[in-house]
C-alpha positions in Angstrom: 17.1 73.3 38.4 16.2 70.7 35.8 16.9 71.4 32.1 14.0 72.5 30.0 13.3 70.4 26.9 12.8 71.6 23.4 9.7 69.6 22.9 6.8 69.5 20.5 3.8 71.5 21.8 1.5 69.3 19.7 1.9 66.5 22.3 -0.8 67.5 24.8 -2.6 64.2 25.8 -1.5 60.9 27.4 -1.0 58.0 25.0 -2.1 55.6 27.7 -5.3 57.2 29.1 -6.0 60.3 27.1 -5.8 62.7 30.0 -4.1 66.1 29.7 -0.3 66.3 29.9 1.3 69.1 31.9 4.9 70.1 31.8 6.7 69.7 35.1 10.1 68.7 36.5 10.5 65.0 36.0 13.6 62.8 35.8 16.0 65.7 35.5 14.2 67.9 33.0 10.9 69.6 32.3 8.8 66.9 30.6 5.1 66.4 29.8 3.5 64.1 32.4 0.0 62.8 32.6 -2.4 64.3 35.1 -4.2 61.0 35.7 -1.6 58.2 35.5 2.2 57.9 35.9 3.0 58.3 32.1 5.9 60.6 31.3 6.5 61.6 27.6 10.1 61.5 26.4 11.0 63.3 23.2 13.4 60.7 21.8 15.6 61.9 18.9 15.0 60.8 15.4 17.9 58.9 13.9 18.9 59.2 10.2 21.6 57.4 8.3 23.4 58.4 5.1 25.9 57.0 2.6 28.9 59.1 1.6 29.7 57.7 -1.8 32.9 59.1 -3.4 34.4 58.1 -6.7 37.3 59.8 -8.6 37.3 62.8 -6.3 33.6 63.4 -6.6 30.8 62.8 -4.1 27.3 61.5 -5.1 24.5 63.8 -4.0 20.7 63.7 -4.5 18.3 66.6 -5.0 15.3 66.6 -2.6 11.9 66.5 -4.4 9.9 67.1 -1.1 9.9 69.4 1.8 11.7 70.2 3.9 14.6 71.6 1.8 12.9 70.8 -1.6 15.3 71.6 -4.4 18.5 71.4 -2.3 21.1 68.7 -2.5 22.0 66.2 0.2 23.7 62.8 0.7 21.6 59.7 0.0 19.9 58.5 3.1 17.0 59.0 5.5 15.3 58.0 8.7 16.1 54.8 10.5 12.8 52.9 11.1 12.0 51.5 14.5 13.9 48.3 15.1 15.9 48.8 11.9 19.7 48.6 11.9 21.2 52.0 10.8 23.4 50.2 8.2 20.4 48.4 6.8 18.5 51.7 6.7 21.3 53.2 4.5 21.2 50.3 2.1 17.3 50.6 2.0 17.4 54.3 1.4 19.9 54.1 -1.4 17.7 51.5 -3.1 14.6 53.6 -2.6 16.1 56.9 -3.7 18.5 55.8 -6.4 17.6 52.2 -7.4 21.1 51.1 -6.5 22.8 48.5 -4.3 25.5 49.9 -2.1 28.2 48.2 0.0 29.0 50.0 3.2 32.8 50.3 3.7 33.0 52.0 7.1 31.5 54.3 9.7 32.5 57.9 9.0 30.9 60.0 11.7 27.8 60.7 13.8 26.6 64.3 13.7 24.2 65.5 16.4 21.8 68.4 16.1 18.1 69.0 15.3 17.3 71.4 12.5 13.5 71.4 12.9 10.9 69.8 15.2 10.6 66.6 13.2 14.2 66.5 12.0 16.9 64.0 12.8 18.6 64.3 16.2 21.5 62.2 15.0 22.8 61.4 11.5 25.0 58.4 11.1 27.3 58.7 8.1 28.7 55.6 6.4 31.3 55.5 3.6 29.9 53.3 0.8 30.5 52.2 -2.8 28.1 51.5 -5.5 27.6 47.8 -6.4 25.2 48.7 -9.3 25.9 51.7 -11.6 22.6 53.0 -13.0 21.2 55.8 -10.9 17.4 56.1 -11.1 16.2 58.9 -8.9 12.8 58.1 -7.2 11.0 58.3 -3.9 11.8 61.7 -2.4 14.6 62.7 -4.8 14.4 64.0 -8.4 18.0 64.2 -9.4 21.4 62.6 -8.6 24.8 63.9 -9.5 28.5 63.7 -8.9 30.2 66.8 -7.6 33.8 67.8 -7.0 34.7 69.6 -3.7 34.9 72.9 -5.5 31.5 72.7 -7.3 29.1 71.6 -4.6 25.5 72.9 -5.1 23.4 74.5 -2.3 23.2 71.8 0.3 20.2 70.8 2.5 20.6 70.1 6.2 23.3 71.2 8.6 24.7 67.7 9.0 25.2 67.5 5.2 27.0 70.9 5.2 29.2 69.7 8.1 30.3 66.6 6.3 30.8 68.5 3.0 33.0 71.1 4.8 35.1 68.3 6.3 35.5 66.7 3.0 36.5 69.9 1.3 39.0 70.6 4.0 40.5 67.1 3.6 40.7 67.5 -0.2 42.4 70.9 0.2 44.9 69.5 2.7 45.7 66.6 0.3 46.4 69.0 -2.6 48.7 71.2 -0.4 50.6 68.2 0.9 
């Protein structure tokens, strides 16, 4: 029995010919397929990329100014545009959100999971350092701040909470060693 997809019910018509799509078993899953042509709609995951910027035992977070999760804090980053390199997306997002230039220093992790229908399916986390110092919140953030592991504010997004928990555990292990 093919796996059912968690798809978007708003996709109801073929992008090629405009005919109705019906859900049926196709290519190993239940997928919307066109009733008039051979088009099969795949729900590809959104990819986001974020910069984990840590200095002097504190991590840089931004507060979201827009929905979803308005008013909660997260790691600087955002969606990777089509044909954009994820590393380039992180650099772009940091410039848009904070007016800063960052240097990526490594790949930290890739966290999978989708929190809402239009949410990211994968978040690629890079370690980074600031090349410019003045933080100027803009775009979809209204504040930026540095936080120690024991003073994190309420965090947006499960991927952010996962990375923060890992960081807190690593900091605690360092202190007890």
